N, C-alpha and C positions, 0 to 999 in steps of 0.2 A: 504494500498499499504505499502510495506517496505521502510525504509529509512537507508541511511547512516549518521552518525555524525561525523563531524571532525572541528578541532579548525583553525580561521584563526591567521596565526602568524606575517601576512605583515601590512603594513599600512593603512588607512582608504580608503576604496573604496565601490562602490555600489554591490549590489548583484550581479546584472547581470555583472559587471566587475570581480568579484570575479570569478563567474562560469565559465565564457566565458575563462578567462585565466587559470583557473585549469582543465577544461573539454575540452577544445577546440571545443565548439559547438556553434551552430548559436542562434542569440536573437530569431527567429522564434521558436526553438526547444523549449527555455526557457519559451516562452508564454504557451506551452502547459501545464507546471507544475506551475505556476507562475503568478501573476496578474503583470499590471503596476508597480502599488503602490508598491509590494513585490519587484521586480527587482531593484527600485530607491532607497529602504532602504540602509542606510548607515551601513557598516560591520568596527567594529572598530579591531585593535589588540587583541587577544586571545578572541574575540567573539566565540561562538559555533555556527557551521549551520547543520540542517537537511535538506537533500538533498533526492529525492525521487531514490531509487535505479534503477529502470527503467531509469531515465535519466542519470546516471553515468554508467550504461551498456548498452546506446543506440545504437544499432546495434548488440549486441552481442547477442547469441543464449543460453539459458540456458540449461545445461547439463542434469538438473533433466527431465525425461520424464514422465508424469502423463497420461497414455491413454491406450486404449487398445491394444493387441500383433499387432506390425509391424513386417515386417522380410524384409531383401534384397533378391529380386529374382536373380540378376545380378549386378554384378560388373566390369567394365573395365576400361582402363586408360581414357577414354573420358568420362563415365557418370555411374551412380548407378541407377538402377531400382527398385524401392521399394513398396510393398505390401501396400496400404493405407486402413486401416481398415474402416468401417463407424464410424461416430461420432468424426472425428478429422479433423482439417485445414491442409493446405500444410505448411504453414510456420507461425511464432507469428507476431503479431502486437508492441509489447514490449517484455522486458526482463522477467517480469513476467508470460507470458505465456510457459505455459509446456504441452500443448496437441497438439503437431504438428510434421509433420514427420521432420521438421527440429531439433527438440527437441529429436526424436527418434536418429537420425543420431549423434547428439551432445554425447548423451547417449552411442552410440557405438563407441564413439571416431574416429568416421571419419570427421576428421577434415579438411583433403584436401578438401573434397567435400563441405565445407562451405566456403571456401575461394574465389570461383567464385562470381563475382557481389558483393562484400561486403559491399557496400555504399547503399544495398537495402537489406530489411527483406526477399525480397524472393529470395536470393542468385541465385542458379544455377536452380531453378526450370523451366521447360521448357512449363508447362501449369498449368492449374486448375483443381481440381475435386473439386464438391459440398462438404461441411462437410459430408453431407449425403451419398454421392456415394463413394463405394471400389472401390479397384481395382489398377492396373500398373499406376504409376507415376513416371516420367523421371526427373533426377536433371542432368546437366551438371557439369563434374569436370573439365573441361578447359576452358578457355575464350573463346575460338576458337571454340569448340563444342556448347557453349552457342550461340554465337553470330550467328554462321550458323544456328541453328535451330530456334531460336527466332526471327531473322529477315526475314526469309523464310518459317514459320511454315506451311503454305497450301502447297506450293511447295515443300519440305522436307519429311514432315509426308505421306507417301503413303496412309496409311490406318487406321482408327480409329474404333475399334471394341468393341462394349458395348453387355452386357447381361441385360435383364429386364424381371420382372415378371408383368404381368397385370393380374386383374381379369377378368373371362368371357373367352368367345371362340373368340380370336382375327380373325378378317375378314379384315383386312386393310393392307395386303401385298404390297409391292410396293416401289417406290420412290417418295418421298412427300418432295414438297418446300413449305414454310409459310413464312410468313413475322412479324417481331419480333419487337416489341418497349417495351421498359422498364416501367412500370407504378409503382408509388408509390415511397417509400423510398428505398436507394441503399440496394440491396438484395432481393427486393420485388420481386412480379410477373412478368412475361413477357405476353405481349399482344401479341396475335397470330390469324392471318387470312391468308385466301388462296389470299387476294387482297393486292395489293402492295399499298402501302399509304406513306405520307410524314415522312420521318426520321426514316422509317422502313428498318430493314436489312434482307433482304433474307437467312434462312437456311434450308439446304436440307440434308435430309437423306433417306435410303434403308433400310426396316424392313422386315424381314422373321420371321414367326410363326415355332419354332424348335419343340416344343413338347406343347401337352395341357393336363393336368390331374387337378383333383380334383378342376376342376372350375377354372382354372386359366392358363394362356398362357405364356409360354417361348419365348421372342422374341432375335433375333440375330439383332443388328443394326450396320450398317456401316455409322457413322457419316462424311459427307461429308466436312460440314464448321464446326463452333466450336464457337458458341453464348452459352452466360450464361442461364443456364436451358433448352438448346434446346431440349433433348432428353426427360425432363420431360414436356414441353410445347407441343411439339408437338404430345406425345402419348396422353395427355389429351385432344388435341383440335380434336383428332381422335376419343375420345368416350373412351380410353383406358387409364386411367391415372395409373402410376406405383404404384403396392401394397405399401402402406405405404406412400406416397405421398401426405398426407393432405392439403397441399398447394394448388395444383391443381387437388383437389376433390377426392381424393382416400380413401378409408378405412383406418382407424390406423391400425399399422402393427407393428412388432417388430423391423423393420428397415424400410428404404427405398430399395427397390429391385433392385438397378441399380448397376452395375458392369462392371469398364474398363477391359476390358479381353485383348485386343491384341492392341498393336502400332507397326508400319511397317515403315520402312525408309530404303533408299539407298538398301544395301544387308542384311540388319538385322531386327531383329523383338524381342519384348519383350512380353512374355504371361505370364498372371498371372492365375492360375488356383484356388487359395486360395479362393474358392467361398464356402465353405461348408453350407453358411446358406441359401443357394440357394436348397441344397439337399433334404432337409425336404418336398418340394413338386415336384423336378425332379431328376432323374439320369443324372446329367452332361455327363457323360462318354459316355452314349448311345445315348445322344441328340446331341453332337457334332461329 
């Protein structure tokens, strides 16, 4: 972890008092980086201090982007629509992170888009896409738009449409509702069943087969709810895990073949056609 070194030129204080006075940070935040014993240590005049760069730049977004090519699909006064490639997160968890959509926007000097919800690292992001999923992701540029969509997401967003590739001849078209319960550590699998059970959340999607070729099926999915891993888990329980989704029982592939294609709200929509990795199996233009 990178550090910043500085010299303390005032009177004797504890490390906790020095850092809180200098960085204006909470004691809870300091405990992420220092033990209670370290925080109680006395700091004297002219002592040198070594402080983690992540602490100094807490809640700041690193303008260095180290990830696959992303691009801006559309920008208005209210929002940004960005193509998220597979293999990156939406937002960082600390300043050291450099492979997220927000790092990409910072590298493009889109500072106005990073001023919304500044006290949280997810800033104006309106929803999450899994690390492995590609496609359109929306970021509010105003507090008003952020509040409107985030507080009433299920009401405001009229359609969420995804593309997926599964192995085999898909024969489970229709609208499906399953019941979800997270199991294991955070980020682990979802346990899915057709039957309702204690602490389970219902998730619904409609799935249509667009095309079949090379022993694989291209699916169009209307996501009615928005649970973590919902599409991945539901297709798996139907017997057709997404190609490349080893967590849910699929074969290994170059990537996980799930793409957030289109989001609609009010009288507006955003569509992300940058899905070239699907083209090795299908002609998307004719399929759609």
